[in-house]
C-alpha positions as CSV (number, residue, x, y, z in Angstrom):
1,M,53.3,195.7,18.2
2,R,50.5,195.2,20.5
3,K,50.7,198.7,21.4
4,E,50.8,200.1,17.9
5,S,47.9,197.8,16.9
6,K,45.8,199.1,19.8
7,E,46.7,202.5,18.9
8,M,45.8,202.0,15.3
9,A,42.4,200.5,16.4
10,V,41.8,203.6,18.6
11,T,42.7,206.0,15.8
12,A,40.3,204.0,13.2
13,A,37.2,204.0,15.7
14,T,38.0,207.8,16.4
15,M,38.0,208.6,12.7
16,K,34.8,206.4,12.2
17,K,33.1,208.3,15.1
18,E,34.1,211.7,13.6
19,K,32.8,210.6,10.2
20,R,29.3,209.6,12.0
21,N,29.4,213.1,13.2
22,E,30.1,214.8,9.9
23,P,27.1,216.4,8.2
24,A,25.9,214.2,5.1
25,A,26.9,215.6,1.9
26,T,23.9,217.5,0.2
27,T,22.7,215.4,-2.8
28,F,21.9,217.1,-6.0
29,V,18.2,216.3,-5.5
30,N,18.2,217.9,-2.0
31,Y,20.0,220.9,-3.6
32,L,17.7,221.3,-6.5
33,E,14.5,221.2,-4.1
34,S,16.2,223.7,-1.8
35,W,17.1,225.9,-4.5
36,Y,13.5,225.9,-5.9
37,Q,12.2,226.6,-2.5
38,N,14.8,229.3,-1.4
39,K,15.8,230.9,-4.5
40,C,13.4,230.6,-7.4
41,L,10.1,231.1,-5.3
42,S,11.5,234.0,-3.3
43,N,13.1,235.9,-6.3
44,S,10.5,235.0,-9.1
45,T,7.8,237.6,-9.9
46,S,6.1,235.4,-12.3
47,S,4.0,232.5,-11.4
48,S,4.5,231.0,-14.8
49,T,8.1,230.9,-14.2
50,A,8.0,229.3,-10.8
51,A,5.4,226.5,-12.4
52,Y,8.0,225.9,-15.0
53,Y,10.8,225.4,-12.6
54,Y,8.6,223.2,-10.6
55,W,7.8,220.8,-13.5
56,M,11.4,220.9,-14.7
57,I,12.6,219.7,-11.4
58,F,9.9,217.4,-10.1
59,N,8.6,216.0,-13.2
60,V,11.4,216.0,-15.6
61,I,14.9,216.0,-14.0
62,E,14.4,213.9,-10.7
63,P,12.7,211.0,-12.4
64,S,15.4,210.9,-15.2
65,L,18.6,211.2,-12.7
66,P,21.1,208.6,-13.4
67,D,22.2,208.5,-9.8
68,K,19.8,210.2,-7.2
69,E,22.3,209.9,-4.3
70,R,25.1,212.0,-6.1
71,A,26.5,214.8,-4.0
72,V,25.9,218.3,-5.6
73,D,29.6,218.8,-5.3
74,D,30.3,215.7,-7.4
75,I,28.2,216.7,-10.3
76,D,30.3,216.8,-13.5
77,A,29.6,217.0,-17.2
78,E,29.4,213.4,-17.8
79,Y,26.6,213.2,-15.1
80,L,24.6,216.0,-16.6
81,N,25.0,214.7,-20.0
82,A,23.7,211.4,-19.1
83,L,20.6,213.1,-17.6
84,L,20.1,215.0,-20.6
85,A,20.4,211.9,-22.8
86,C,18.0,210.1,-20.6
87,I,15.3,213.0,-21.2
88,N,16.1,213.2,-24.7
89,Q,15.0,209.4,-25.2
90,K,11.6,210.6,-23.7
91,N,11.2,213.8,-25.6
92,E,13.5,215.9,-27.7
93,N,12.0,219.2,-26.9
94,T,11.8,218.3,-23.3
95,A,15.5,217.8,-23.4
96,A,16.0,221.2,-25.1
97,S,13.9,222.8,-22.2
98,A,16.1,220.8,-19.5
99,Y,19.3,221.9,-21.2
100,R,18.2,225.6,-20.8
101,F,17.2,225.1,-17.2
102,L,20.5,223.5,-16.3
103,R,22.6,226.5,-17.8
104,V,20.4,228.7,-15.5
105,F,21.0,226.6,-12.7
106,I,24.9,226.4,-13.2
107,K,25.1,230.0,-13.6
108,D,23.1,230.6,-10.3
109,R,25.0,228.1,-8.4
110,F,28.8,228.8,-9.4
111,E,30.8,231.9,-9.6
112,P,32.5,232.7,-12.9
113,D,36.0,232.4,-11.5
114,T,35.5,228.7,-10.3
115,G,36.4,225.6,-12.3
116,D,33.1,224.3,-11.6
117,Y,31.8,227.2,-14.1
118,E,33.2,225.1,-17.0
119,L,30.1,222.8,-16.7
120,F,28.3,225.7,-18.5
121,F,30.4,224.7,-21.6
122,Q,30.8,221.2,-21.3
123,I,27.2,220.0,-21.2
124,K,25.8,218.9,-24.6
125,K,23.3,221.2,-26.4
126,Y,19.9,220.2,-27.2
127,S,17.6,222.4,-29.3
128,V,13.9,222.8,-30.0
129,L,12.8,221.0,-33.1
130,E,11.0,223.5,-35.3
131,K,7.6,222.4,-36.5
132,D,5.8,224.1,-39.5
133,P,2.3,225.3,-38.9
134,V,-0.5,223.2,-40.6
135,L,-2.2,225.5,-43.2
136,Y,-5.6,224.2,-44.6
137,T,-6.6,224.5,-48.2
138,P,-9.9,226.5,-48.7
139,E,-11.8,223.2,-49.1
140,Q,-10.3,221.8,-45.8
141,L,-11.3,225.2,-44.1
142,T,-14.8,225.1,-45.3
143,C,-15.1,221.6,-44.0
144,L,-13.9,222.5,-40.6
145,L,-15.9,225.6,-40.1
146,S,-19.1,223.7,-41.0
147,A,-18.4,221.0,-38.8
148,A,-17.5,223.2,-36.0
149,K,-20.7,225.2,-36.5
150,K,-22.7,222.0,-36.2
151,D,-20.8,220.8,-33.1
152,N,-22.8,220.8,-30.0
153,T,-19.7,222.1,-27.8
154,S,-20.3,225.6,-29.2
155,H,-16.7,226.4,-29.7
156,Y,-17.2,227.7,-33.2
157,L,-16.7,231.5,-32.2
158,E,-13.4,230.7,-30.3
159,Y,-12.1,229.0,-33.5
160,A,-13.2,231.8,-35.7
161,L,-11.7,234.5,-33.5
162,A,-8.4,232.7,-33.9
163,L,-8.8,232.4,-37.7
164,Y,-10.3,235.6,-38.7
165,C,-8.6,238.0,-36.1
166,G,-5.4,236.0,-35.3
167,L,-5.8,236.1,-31.6
168,K,-3.9,233.8,-29.4
169,P,-5.8,231.3,-27.2
170,G,-5.4,233.0,-24.1
171,E,-6.4,236.4,-25.6
172,I,-9.6,234.7,-26.9
173,L,-10.5,233.2,-23.5
174,G,-9.9,236.6,-22.0
175,L,-12.4,238.6,-24.2
176,K,-15.3,240.3,-22.8
177,Y,-18.4,241.7,-24.4
178,D,-17.0,245.3,-24.1
179,S,-13.8,244.2,-25.8
180,F,-15.7,244.7,-29.1
181,D,-16.7,247.8,-30.9
182,L,-19.7,247.0,-33.1
183,E,-19.5,250.5,-34.9
184,A,-15.9,250.4,-35.6
185,G,-16.0,246.7,-36.3
186,T,-13.1,245.9,-34.2
187,V,-11.9,243.9,-31.1
188,T,-9.4,245.2,-28.7
189,I,-7.0,243.0,-26.8
190,C,-6.1,244.1,-23.2
191,G,-5.6,240.9,-21.3
192,L,-5.7,237.2,-21.3
193,H,-7.1,234.3,-19.5
194,A,-4.6,231.6,-18.6
195,R,-3.5,229.3,-16.1
196,N,-1.5,230.1,-12.9
197,Y,0.1,228.1,-10.2
198,V,0.2,228.5,-6.4
199,S,3.3,226.8,-5.2
200,A,5.1,225.0,-3.6
201,D,5.1,222.0,-1.2
202,R,5.0,219.0,-3.5
203,N,3.7,216.8,-0.6
204,G,0.2,218.7,-0.8
205,G,0.2,220.7,2.4
206,D,-1.1,224.1,2.8
207,N,1.6,225.6,0.3
208,S,0.8,222.9,-2.2
209,Q,1.0,223.9,-6.0
210,S,-2.6,223.9,-7.5
211,L,-3.8,224.8,-11.0
212,K,-5.8,227.8,-11.6
213,Y,-7.1,229.9,-14.5
214,S,-7.4,233.6,-14.2
215,G,-7.2,236.7,-16.0
216,R,-3.7,238.1,-16.5
217,K,-2.1,241.1,-18.0
218,L,-0.4,240.6,-21.6
219,R,3.3,240.2,-21.5
220,S,4.4,243.1,-23.7
221,D,3.2,246.4,-25.0
222,S,2.8,244.9,-28.7
223,N,0.4,242.5,-27.5
224,Y,-2.1,245.3,-26.5
225,R,-3.7,246.0,-30.1
226,T,-6.9,246.4,-32.0
227,V,-7.9,244.2,-34.9
228,P,-10.8,244.2,-37.3
229,V,-13.5,241.7,-36.9
230,P,-15.7,240.4,-39.9
231,E,-19.2,241.7,-39.6
232,F,-20.6,238.0,-39.7
233,L,-18.8,237.5,-36.3
234,F,-20.9,240.0,-34.4
235,D,-24.0,237.8,-35.0
236,E,-22.0,235.0,-33.5
237,I,-21.2,237.2,-30.5
238,R,-24.8,238.2,-29.9
239,E,-26.0,234.6,-30.1
240,R,-23.1,233.8,-27.5
241,R,-24.3,236.4,-25.2
242,Y,-27.9,235.1,-25.4
243,L,-26.4,231.5,-24.6
244,N,-24.2,232.7,-21.8
245,E,-27.2,234.5,-20.1
246,G,-29.0,231.2,-19.7
247,I,-26.0,229.7,-18.4
248,L,-25.3,232.3,-15.7
249,L,-28.8,231.8,-14.5
250,R,-28.0,228.2,-13.5
251,Y,-24.3,229.0,-12.5
252,P,-24.1,232.5,-11.5
253,G,-20.9,234.1,-10.1
254,L,-18.2,231.5,-11.3
255,A,-16.7,233.8,-14.0
256,E,-15.7,237.3,-14.4
257,E,-18.6,239.8,-15.3
258,G,-18.9,240.2,-19.0
259,A,-16.8,237.1,-20.0
260,L,-17.4,236.0,-23.4
261,C,-16.2,232.3,-23.6
262,L,-18.3,230.7,-20.9
263,G,-18.4,226.8,-20.8
264,P,-21.6,224.9,-19.9
265,Y,-21.1,225.3,-16.1
266,G,-20.2,229.0,-15.8
267,K,-16.6,229.0,-15.9
268,V,-14.3,230.5,-18.8
269,K,-13.3,227.6,-21.0
270,T,-9.8,226.3,-21.0
271,L,-7.3,225.7,-24.0
272,P,-7.1,221.9,-23.4
273,T,-11.0,221.9,-23.6
274,L,-10.8,223.7,-27.1
275,N,-8.0,221.8,-28.6
276,T,-9.4,218.5,-27.6
277,R,-12.7,219.1,-29.2
278,L,-10.8,220.5,-32.2
279,K,-8.8,217.4,-32.4
280,K,-12.0,215.2,-32.4
281,I,-13.6,217.3,-35.1
282,T,-10.6,217.1,-37.4
283,Q,-10.3,213.2,-36.8
284,S,-14.0,212.8,-37.5
285,Y,-13.8,214.6,-40.8
286,G,-10.4,213.1,-42.0
287,L,-8.7,216.5,-41.6
288,P,-5.0,217.0,-40.8
289,R,-4.7,217.5,-37.1
290,I,-4.5,221.2,-36.1
291,S,-4.4,223.4,-33.0
292,L,-5.7,226.9,-32.3
293,G,-2.2,228.0,-32.9
294,D,-2.5,226.7,-36.5
295,L,-5.5,228.7,-36.9
296,R,-3.8,231.8,-35.8
297,Y,-1.2,231.0,-38.6
298,M,-3.9,230.6,-41.2
299,Y,-4.7,234.1,-40.2
300,L,-1.2,235.2,-40.8
301,A,-1.1,233.3,-44.2
302,D,-4.1,235.4,-45.4
303,L,-2.8,238.5,-43.9
304,I,0.4,238.5,-45.8
305,K,-1.4,238.2,-49.1
306,R,-3.8,241.1,-48.3
307,E,-1.2,243.6,-46.3
308,K,2.1,244.4,-47.9
309,Q,3.3,246.8,-45.0
310,F,5.5,244.9,-42.7
311,D,4.7,247.3,-39.8
312,K,1.1,246.8,-39.9
313,I,1.4,243.0,-40.3
314,M,3.6,243.1,-37.0
315,K,1.0,245.3,-35.1
316,L,-2.1,243.3,-36.1
317,F,-0.3,239.8,-35.2
318,G,1.0,241.2,-31.8
319,Y,4.8,240.9,-32.5
320,A,7.5,243.3,-31.4
321,N,10.6,241.5,-32.8
322,P,10.8,241.9,-36.4
323,Y,13.4,239.3,-37.1
324,R,10.9,236.7,-35.6
325,M,8.1,238.3,-37.6
326,L,10.1,238.1,-40.8
327,G,11.1,234.7,-40.2
328,L,7.5,233.5,-39.6
329,C,6.3,235.2,-42.6
330,Q,9.1,233.6,-44.6
331,Q,8.2,230.1,-43.2
332,I,4.5,230.5,-44.0
333,A,5.2,231.7,-47.7
334,D,7.6,228.6,-48.1
335,I,5.0,226.2,-46.9
336,Q,2.6,227.6,-49.4
337,G,5.3,227.5,-52.2
338,E,4.9,231.3,-52.7
339,T,7.4,234.1,-52.7
340,L,7.0,236.7,-49.9
341,T,6.2,240.3,-51.4
342,I,5.8,242.3,-48.1
343,N,7.6,245.6,-47.9
344,V,10.3,245.3,-45.0
345,P,11.9,248.4,-43.6
346,F,15.4,246.8,-43.4
347,P,17.1,249.9,-41.7
348,E,14.8,249.6,-38.9
349,V,15.1,246.0,-38.6
350,F,18.8,246.3,-38.2
351,Y,18.3,248.9,-35.7
352,Y,15.9,246.8,-33.7
353,K,18.9,244.2,-33.4
354,R,21.5,246.8,-32.3
355,K,19.0,247.7,-29.5
356,S,18.5,244.3,-28.2
């Protein structure tokens, strides 16, 4: 018995020693961070995509994990659904974004012929909540424009370009003086000004992620377009140019040459700056809260009343997908309690679906 006990003790000690020498199992947290560094950053050609993954992993998923020490090989549907439920309690649209990210992650980690790939179908789906655009009455719009015109932050031109030309915020901020053709009464959109990220060391080393704003190419060919500009806006552009010349004398070389939307310190304005001031104006005058995107939808609401050719509406609004365009037009008409009367080339619409 003593011999057997001694042998058992030796065996247990040996097993314990071997266990200590075994490499520790990779946790889900460590795997996510390694996946971001080695796969996402090395394979991504888009800074915005890399920034999205960084935000999702480090700012959304990691703080919400039910068990941060769980090994990646032990991840199951129950664990991921608990994670999504935790995120959903904070923000439903963020949960929808996390759901899409996890599907990408699962597809990238597992091969289709393994049992683990069943996770793809077992996690609970979360969808983005659709929000109706806010459309002002003529009286509310008059109040807003009058207030923006008197406001000392000088954002009236940016708001007017969204409302009267249907431009996206990044497109507005990317405009230059030579984007406008006074004789033709048009503006041509050839680029945008938006934020980029330089990644990746979250600890703030030489590779730390920092926020930058810069000129970028448009995402698709349909975004490159020329749209009419109301004549009175050219007076606003001339006034802005005069104002910018004074700013550049004090703060030279901080923005691209010919940039239209300069802030008071010589840099191109940012979307948060415009939306924050818009929020304060609407609050001060008791108006429904809106964003620059809502002003663009107000342009579309007016456009579908004036223009009956669906193709032209798509071209002016910068859309390539007719299904999305038609759905948005119908949504705008429903909000206003009106019947959509544009001419839709249905054979071409169905052909688009077959191609995609």
